[in-house]
mmCIF file of the C-alpha atoms, coordinates in Angstrom:
data_MODEL
# 
_entry.id   MODEL 
# 
loop_
_atom_site.group_PDB 
_atom_site.id 
_atom_site.type_symbol 
_atom_site.label_atom_id 
_atom_site.label_alt_id 
_atom_site.label_comp_id 
_atom_site.label_asym_id 
_atom_site.label_entity_id 
_atom_site.label_seq_id 
_atom_site.pdbx_PDB_ins_code 
_atom_site.Cartn_x 
_atom_site.Cartn_y 
_atom_site.Cartn_z 
_atom_site.occupancy 
_atom_site.B_iso_or_equiv 
_atom_site.pdbx_formal_charge 
_atom_site.auth_seq_id 
_atom_site.auth_comp_id 
_atom_site.auth_asym_id 
_atom_site.auth_atom_id 
_atom_site.pdbx_PDB_model_num 
ATOM 1   C CA . UNK A 1 1   ? 0.000  0.000  0.000  1.00 0.00 ? 1   UNK A CA 1 
ATOM 2   C CA . UNK A 1 2   ? 1.263  3.454  -0.899 1.00 0.00 ? 2   UNK A CA 1 
ATOM 3   C CA . UNK A 1 3   ? 2.170  5.816  1.922  1.00 0.00 ? 3   UNK A CA 1 
ATOM 4   C CA . UNK A 1 4   ? -0.171 8.858  1.649  1.00 0.00 ? 4   UNK A CA 1 
ATOM 5   C CA . UNK A 1 5   ? 2.683  11.127 2.754  1.00 0.00 ? 5   UNK A CA 1 
ATOM 6   C CA . UNK A 1 6   ? 4.587  10.322 -0.452 1.00 0.00 ? 6   UNK A CA 1 
ATOM 7   C CA . UNK A 1 7   ? 2.265  12.615 -2.419 1.00 0.00 ? 7   UNK A CA 1 
ATOM 8   C CA . UNK A 1 8   ? 2.410  15.432 0.117  1.00 0.00 ? 8   UNK A CA 1 
ATOM 9   C CA . UNK A 1 9   ? 4.643  18.278 -1.144 1.00 0.00 ? 9   UNK A CA 1 
ATOM 10  C CA . UNK A 1 10  ? 5.874  18.876 2.406  1.00 0.00 ? 10  UNK A CA 1 
ATOM 11  C CA . UNK A 1 11  ? 7.435  15.394 2.482  1.00 0.00 ? 11  UNK A CA 1 
ATOM 12  C CA . UNK A 1 12  ? 9.149  15.462 -0.911 1.00 0.00 ? 12  UNK A CA 1 
ATOM 13  C CA . UNK A 1 13  ? 12.828 16.319 -0.994 1.00 0.00 ? 13  UNK A CA 1 
ATOM 14  C CA . UNK A 1 14  ? 13.369 19.453 -3.045 1.00 0.00 ? 14  UNK A CA 1 
ATOM 15  C CA . UNK A 1 15  ? 16.710 21.005 -3.943 1.00 0.00 ? 15  UNK A CA 1 
ATOM 16  C CA . UNK A 1 16  ? 16.414 24.774 -3.615 1.00 0.00 ? 16  UNK A CA 1 
ATOM 17  C CA . UNK A 1 17  ? 17.590 27.072 -6.413 1.00 0.00 ? 17  UNK A CA 1 
ATOM 18  C CA . UNK A 1 18  ? 18.244 30.741 -6.785 1.00 0.00 ? 18  UNK A CA 1 
ATOM 19  C CA . UNK A 1 19  ? 15.164 32.850 -7.324 1.00 0.00 ? 19  UNK A CA 1 
ATOM 20  C CA . UNK A 1 20  ? 14.935 36.432 -8.587 1.00 0.00 ? 20  UNK A CA 1 
ATOM 21  C CA . UNK A 1 21  ? 18.719 36.807 -8.569 1.00 0.00 ? 21  UNK A CA 1 
ATOM 22  C CA . UNK A 1 22  ? 19.130 36.176 -4.829 1.00 0.00 ? 22  UNK A CA 1 
ATOM 23  C CA . UNK A 1 23  ? 20.838 33.035 -3.595 1.00 0.00 ? 23  UNK A CA 1 
ATOM 24  C CA . UNK A 1 24  ? 18.856 30.818 -1.256 1.00 0.00 ? 24  UNK A CA 1 
ATOM 25  C CA . UNK A 1 25  ? 20.825 29.930 1.851  1.00 0.00 ? 25  UNK A CA 1 
ATOM 26  C CA . UNK A 1 26  ? 18.520 26.989 2.524  1.00 0.00 ? 26  UNK A CA 1 
ATOM 27  C CA . UNK A 1 27  ? 19.575 24.308 0.054  1.00 0.00 ? 27  UNK A CA 1 
ATOM 28  C CA . UNK A 1 28  ? 16.826 21.706 0.520  1.00 0.00 ? 28  UNK A CA 1 
ATOM 29  C CA . UNK A 1 29  ? 13.296 20.967 1.654  1.00 0.00 ? 29  UNK A CA 1 
ATOM 30  C CA . UNK A 1 30  ? 11.840 19.641 3.930  1.00 0.00 ? 30  UNK A CA 1 
ATOM 31  C CA . UNK A 1 31  ? 13.704 20.743 7.026  1.00 0.00 ? 31  UNK A CA 1 
ATOM 32  C CA . UNK A 1 32  ? 11.420 19.315 9.733  1.00 0.00 ? 32  UNK A CA 1 
ATOM 33  C CA . UNK A 1 33  ? 12.986 16.213 11.289 1.00 0.00 ? 33  UNK A CA 1 
ATOM 34  C CA . UNK A 1 34  ? 9.623  14.440 11.177 1.00 0.00 ? 34  UNK A CA 1 
ATOM 35  C CA . UNK A 1 35  ? 9.336  14.905 7.410  1.00 0.00 ? 35  UNK A CA 1 
ATOM 36  C CA . UNK A 1 36  ? 12.841 13.915 6.293  1.00 0.00 ? 36  UNK A CA 1 
ATOM 37  C CA . UNK A 1 37  ? 13.477 10.336 5.246  1.00 0.00 ? 37  UNK A CA 1 
ATOM 38  C CA . UNK A 1 38  ? 16.304 8.271  6.702  1.00 0.00 ? 38  UNK A CA 1 
ATOM 39  C CA . UNK A 1 39  ? 18.093 8.099  3.340  1.00 0.00 ? 39  UNK A CA 1 
ATOM 40  C CA . UNK A 1 40  ? 17.794 11.767 2.331  1.00 0.00 ? 40  UNK A CA 1 
ATOM 41  C CA . UNK A 1 41  ? 20.376 12.258 -0.456 1.00 0.00 ? 41  UNK A CA 1 
ATOM 42  C CA . UNK A 1 42  ? 21.085 15.883 0.490  1.00 0.00 ? 42  UNK A CA 1 
ATOM 43  C CA . UNK A 1 43  ? 22.639 14.666 3.762  1.00 0.00 ? 43  UNK A CA 1 
ATOM 44  C CA . UNK A 1 44  ? 25.302 12.595 1.972  1.00 0.00 ? 44  UNK A CA 1 
ATOM 45  C CA . UNK A 1 45  ? 28.673 14.007 3.028  1.00 0.00 ? 45  UNK A CA 1 
ATOM 46  C CA . UNK A 1 46  ? 26.939 16.950 4.678  1.00 0.00 ? 46  UNK A CA 1 
ATOM 47  C CA . UNK A 1 47  ? 27.837 19.178 7.545  1.00 0.00 ? 47  UNK A CA 1 
ATOM 48  C CA . UNK A 1 48  ? 24.519 18.780 9.375  1.00 0.00 ? 48  UNK A CA 1 
ATOM 49  C CA . UNK A 1 49  ? 22.950 21.474 11.566 1.00 0.00 ? 49  UNK A CA 1 
ATOM 50  C CA . UNK A 1 50  ? 20.181 20.204 13.834 1.00 0.00 ? 50  UNK A CA 1 
ATOM 51  C CA . UNK A 1 51  ? 18.496 23.264 15.291 1.00 0.00 ? 51  UNK A CA 1 
ATOM 52  C CA . UNK A 1 52  ? 15.814 23.469 17.932 1.00 0.00 ? 52  UNK A CA 1 
ATOM 53  C CA . UNK A 1 53  ? 12.817 25.297 16.487 1.00 0.00 ? 53  UNK A CA 1 
ATOM 54  C CA . UNK A 1 54  ? 13.183 28.427 18.628 1.00 0.00 ? 54  UNK A CA 1 
ATOM 55  C CA . UNK A 1 55  ? 16.812 29.109 17.746 1.00 0.00 ? 55  UNK A CA 1 
ATOM 56  C CA . UNK A 1 56  ? 16.135 30.691 14.363 1.00 0.00 ? 56  UNK A CA 1 
ATOM 57  C CA . UNK A 1 57  ? 13.708 33.145 15.921 1.00 0.00 ? 57  UNK A CA 1 
ATOM 58  C CA . UNK A 1 58  ? 15.791 33.917 18.996 1.00 0.00 ? 58  UNK A CA 1 
ATOM 59  C CA . UNK A 1 59  ? 18.955 34.841 17.091 1.00 0.00 ? 59  UNK A CA 1 
ATOM 60  C CA . UNK A 1 60  ? 19.693 37.558 14.591 1.00 0.00 ? 60  UNK A CA 1 
ATOM 61  C CA . UNK A 1 61  ? 21.560 36.436 11.527 1.00 0.00 ? 61  UNK A CA 1 
ATOM 62  C CA . UNK A 1 62  ? 20.690 32.741 11.936 1.00 0.00 ? 62  UNK A CA 1 
ATOM 63  C CA . UNK A 1 63  ? 21.456 31.990 8.275  1.00 0.00 ? 63  UNK A CA 1 
ATOM 64  C CA . UNK A 1 64  ? 24.766 33.830 8.176  1.00 0.00 ? 64  UNK A CA 1 
ATOM 65  C CA . UNK A 1 65  ? 26.056 32.868 11.608 1.00 0.00 ? 65  UNK A CA 1 
ATOM 66  C CA . UNK A 1 66  ? 24.917 29.258 11.948 1.00 0.00 ? 66  UNK A CA 1 
ATOM 67  C CA . UNK A 1 67  ? 23.559 27.821 8.688  1.00 0.00 ? 67  UNK A CA 1 
ATOM 68  C CA . UNK A 1 68  ? 26.070 28.798 6.003  1.00 0.00 ? 68  UNK A CA 1 
ATOM 69  C CA . UNK A 1 69  ? 26.667 25.738 3.810  1.00 0.00 ? 69  UNK A CA 1 
ATOM 70  C CA . UNK A 1 70  ? 25.268 23.278 6.354  1.00 0.00 ? 70  UNK A CA 1 
ATOM 71  C CA . UNK A 1 71  ? 22.222 21.114 5.737  1.00 0.00 ? 71  UNK A CA 1 
ATOM 72  C CA . UNK A 1 72  ? 19.461 21.974 8.209  1.00 0.00 ? 72  UNK A CA 1 
ATOM 73  C CA . UNK A 1 73  ? 16.989 19.861 10.157 1.00 0.00 ? 73  UNK A CA 1 
ATOM 74  C CA . UNK A 1 74  ? 14.734 21.403 12.805 1.00 0.00 ? 74  UNK A CA 1 
ATOM 75  C CA . UNK A 1 75  ? 12.540 20.121 15.596 1.00 0.00 ? 75  UNK A CA 1 
ATOM 76  C CA . UNK A 1 76  ? 11.534 20.559 19.211 1.00 0.00 ? 76  UNK A CA 1 
ATOM 77  C CA . UNK A 1 77  ? 12.836 18.072 21.773 1.00 0.00 ? 77  UNK A CA 1 
ATOM 78  C CA . UNK A 1 78  ? 10.058 19.011 24.221 1.00 0.00 ? 78  UNK A CA 1 
ATOM 79  C CA . UNK A 1 79  ? 6.982  19.033 21.989 1.00 0.00 ? 79  UNK A CA 1 
ATOM 80  C CA . UNK A 1 80  ? 7.955  16.253 19.572 1.00 0.00 ? 80  UNK A CA 1 
ATOM 81  C CA . UNK A 1 81  ? 8.533  12.569 20.309 1.00 0.00 ? 81  UNK A CA 1 
ATOM 82  C CA . UNK A 1 82  ? 12.153 12.259 21.453 1.00 0.00 ? 82  UNK A CA 1 
ATOM 83  C CA . UNK A 1 83  ? 12.300 8.474  20.971 1.00 0.00 ? 83  UNK A CA 1 
ATOM 84  C CA . UNK A 1 84  ? 11.145 8.831  17.365 1.00 0.00 ? 84  UNK A CA 1 
ATOM 85  C CA . UNK A 1 85  ? 13.911 11.379 16.860 1.00 0.00 ? 85  UNK A CA 1 
ATOM 86  C CA . UNK A 1 86  ? 16.495 8.998  18.340 1.00 0.00 ? 86  UNK A CA 1 
ATOM 87  C CA . UNK A 1 87  ? 15.308 6.224  16.025 1.00 0.00 ? 87  UNK A CA 1 
ATOM 88  C CA . UNK A 1 88  ? 15.263 8.496  12.961 1.00 0.00 ? 88  UNK A CA 1 
ATOM 89  C CA . UNK A 1 89  ? 18.728 9.953  13.601 1.00 0.00 ? 89  UNK A CA 1 
ATOM 90  C CA . UNK A 1 90  ? 20.113 6.496  14.368 1.00 0.00 ? 90  UNK A CA 1 
ATOM 91  C CA . UNK A 1 91  ? 18.952 5.357  10.920 1.00 0.00 ? 91  UNK A CA 1 
ATOM 92  C CA . UNK A 1 92  ? 20.232 8.535  9.265  1.00 0.00 ? 92  UNK A CA 1 
ATOM 93  C CA . UNK A 1 93  ? 23.673 8.083  10.841 1.00 0.00 ? 93  UNK A CA 1 
ATOM 94  C CA . UNK A 1 94  ? 23.699 4.381  9.852  1.00 0.00 ? 94  UNK A CA 1 
ATOM 95  C CA . UNK A 1 95  ? 22.574 5.013  6.258  1.00 0.00 ? 95  UNK A CA 1 
ATOM 96  C CA . UNK A 1 96  ? 24.264 8.274  5.322  1.00 0.00 ? 96  UNK A CA 1 
ATOM 97  C CA . UNK A 1 97  ? 27.911 9.360  5.653  1.00 0.00 ? 97  UNK A CA 1 
ATOM 98  C CA . UNK A 1 98  ? 27.332 12.676 7.446  1.00 0.00 ? 98  UNK A CA 1 
ATOM 99  C CA . UNK A 1 99  ? 30.597 14.653 7.700  1.00 0.00 ? 99  UNK A CA 1 
ATOM 100 C CA . UNK A 1 100 ? 29.938 16.685 10.849 1.00 0.00 ? 100 UNK A CA 1 
ATOM 101 C CA . UNK A 1 101 ? 27.123 17.505 13.248 1.00 0.00 ? 101 UNK A CA 1 
ATOM 102 C CA . UNK A 1 102 ? 26.176 20.746 14.974 1.00 0.00 ? 102 UNK A CA 1 
ATOM 103 C CA . UNK A 1 103 ? 23.379 20.955 17.528 1.00 0.00 ? 103 UNK A CA 1 
ATOM 104 C CA . UNK A 1 104 ? 21.972 24.459 17.982 1.00 0.00 ? 104 UNK A CA 1 
ATOM 105 C CA . UNK A 1 105 ? 19.710 24.674 21.012 1.00 0.00 ? 105 UNK A CA 1 
ATOM 106 C CA . UNK A 1 106 ? 18.285 27.111 23.497 1.00 0.00 ? 106 UNK A CA 1 
ATOM 107 C CA . UNK A 1 107 ? 19.545 27.436 27.079 1.00 0.00 ? 107 UNK A CA 1 
ATOM 108 C CA . UNK A 1 108 ? 16.286 26.164 28.600 1.00 0.00 ? 108 UNK A CA 1 
ATOM 109 C CA . UNK A 1 109 ? 16.581 22.714 30.220 1.00 0.00 ? 109 UNK A CA 1 
ATOM 110 C CA . UNK A 1 110 ? 14.077 20.987 27.938 1.00 0.00 ? 110 UNK A CA 1 
ATOM 111 C CA . UNK A 1 111 ? 16.120 21.997 24.899 1.00 0.00 ? 111 UNK A CA 1 
ATOM 112 C CA . UNK A 1 112 ? 19.073 20.004 26.233 1.00 0.00 ? 112 UNK A CA 1 
ATOM 113 C CA . UNK A 1 113 ? 17.075 17.031 25.037 1.00 0.00 ? 113 UNK A CA 1 
ATOM 114 C CA . UNK A 1 114 ? 18.209 17.731 21.469 1.00 0.00 ? 114 UNK A CA 1 
ATOM 115 C CA . UNK A 1 115 ? 21.842 17.153 22.447 1.00 0.00 ? 115 UNK A CA 1 
ATOM 116 C CA . UNK A 1 116 ? 20.843 13.983 24.303 1.00 0.00 ? 116 UNK A CA 1 
ATOM 117 C CA . UNK A 1 117 ? 18.869 12.734 21.281 1.00 0.00 ? 117 UNK A CA 1 
ATOM 118 C CA . UNK A 1 118 ? 21.796 13.236 18.910 1.00 0.00 ? 118 UNK A CA 1 
ATOM 119 C CA . UNK A 1 119 ? 24.321 11.771 21.342 1.00 0.00 ? 119 UNK A CA 1 
ATOM 120 C CA . UNK A 1 120 ? 22.192 8.652  21.814 1.00 0.00 ? 120 UNK A CA 1 
ATOM 121 C CA . UNK A 1 121 ? 21.594 8.272  18.072 1.00 0.00 ? 121 UNK A CA 1 
ATOM 122 C CA . UNK A 1 122 ? 25.313 8.484  17.325 1.00 0.00 ? 122 UNK A CA 1 
ATOM 123 C CA . UNK A 1 123 ? 26.002 5.907  20.029 1.00 0.00 ? 123 UNK A CA 1 
ATOM 124 C CA . UNK A 1 124 ? 23.268 3.569  18.746 1.00 0.00 ? 124 UNK A CA 1 
ATOM 125 C CA . UNK A 1 125 ? 24.521 3.920  15.161 1.00 0.00 ? 125 UNK A CA 1 
ATOM 126 C CA . UNK A 1 126 ? 28.105 3.250  16.261 1.00 0.00 ? 126 UNK A CA 1 
ATOM 127 C CA . UNK A 1 127 ? 29.288 6.482  14.648 1.00 0.00 ? 127 UNK A CA 1 
ATOM 128 C CA . UNK A 1 128 ? 31.812 9.043  15.734 1.00 0.00 ? 128 UNK A CA 1 
ATOM 129 C CA . UNK A 1 129 ? 31.539 12.480 14.127 1.00 0.00 ? 129 UNK A CA 1 
ATOM 130 C CA . UNK A 1 130 ? 32.870 15.928 14.838 1.00 0.00 ? 130 UNK A CA 1 
ATOM 131 C CA . UNK A 1 131 ? 29.994 17.181 17.011 1.00 0.00 ? 131 UNK A CA 1 
ATOM 132 C CA . UNK A 1 132 ? 29.518 20.730 18.273 1.00 0.00 ? 132 UNK A CA 1 
ATOM 133 C CA . UNK A 1 133 ? 26.802 21.948 20.615 1.00 0.00 ? 133 UNK A CA 1 
ATOM 134 C CA . UNK A 1 134 ? 25.956 25.660 20.530 1.00 0.00 ? 134 UNK A CA 1 
ATOM 135 C CA . UNK A 1 135 ? 23.724 27.029 23.276 1.00 0.00 ? 135 UNK A CA 1 
ATOM 136 C CA . UNK A 1 136 ? 21.666 30.166 22.629 1.00 0.00 ? 136 UNK A CA 1 
ATOM 137 C CA . UNK A 1 137 ? 20.365 32.320 25.472 1.00 0.00 ? 137 UNK A CA 1 
ATOM 138 C CA . UNK A 1 138 ? 16.747 33.441 25.597 1.00 0.00 ? 138 UNK A CA 1 
ATOM 139 C CA . UNK A 1 139 ? 17.985 36.928 24.642 1.00 0.00 ? 139 UNK A CA 1 
ATOM 140 C CA . UNK A 1 140 ? 19.535 35.532 21.460 1.00 0.00 ? 140 UNK A CA 1 
ATOM 141 C CA . UNK A 1 141 ? 23.183 35.559 22.499 1.00 0.00 ? 141 UNK A CA 1 
ATOM 142 C CA . UNK A 1 142 ? 25.555 32.601 22.221 1.00 0.00 ? 142 UNK A CA 1 
ATOM 143 C CA . UNK A 1 143 ? 26.146 31.314 25.744 1.00 0.00 ? 143 UNK A CA 1 
ATOM 144 C CA . UNK A 1 144 ? 28.586 28.587 24.866 1.00 0.00 ? 144 UNK A CA 1 
ATOM 145 C CA . UNK A 1 145 ? 30.063 26.201 22.368 1.00 0.00 ? 145 UNK A CA 1 
ATOM 146 C CA . UNK A 1 146 ? 31.169 22.713 23.237 1.00 0.00 ? 146 UNK A CA 1 
ATOM 147 C CA . UNK A 1 147 ? 32.815 20.141 20.993 1.00 0.00 ? 147 UNK A CA 1 
ATOM 148 C CA . UNK A 1 148 ? 31.975 16.533 21.813 1.00 0.00 ? 148 UNK A CA 1 
ATOM 149 C CA . UNK A 1 149 ? 33.906 13.462 20.780 1.00 0.00 ? 149 UNK A CA 1 
ATOM 150 C CA . UNK A 1 150 ? 30.926 11.110 20.696 1.00 0.00 ? 150 UNK A CA 1 
ATOM 151 C CA . UNK A 1 151 ? 31.726 7.437  20.421 1.00 0.00 ? 151 UNK A CA 1 
# 
């Protein structure tokens, strides 16, 4: 039986192009963790930025300062199902040779779940990647950066 989500435009992988002479910083669609498949071709060899939903709105210059050439996935570790995220990222890390991983999260305790999700998924997949956690304060400032050697 065909998955009804396959026909939904929000679930189809789309490579973004320049429009009206301005370069798109976002290189792909979808960006929601829930909507991305576990074999998404745009993640192959990618520097992956996993950002908590609030981070893009809490910081000025999100695209320039944090996104750059990275591939972006977003979600909320408090409002979404954390175990589904662990399972999805475990499969992504098993199936796709991601080059590096950055977790961008807010300072609030519940947002620390995103780091825990990614750490557990890397462990479960048996992968070790360059992994940086960036913590954003509720006023939009960078509170800290921490590099993790996850095994």
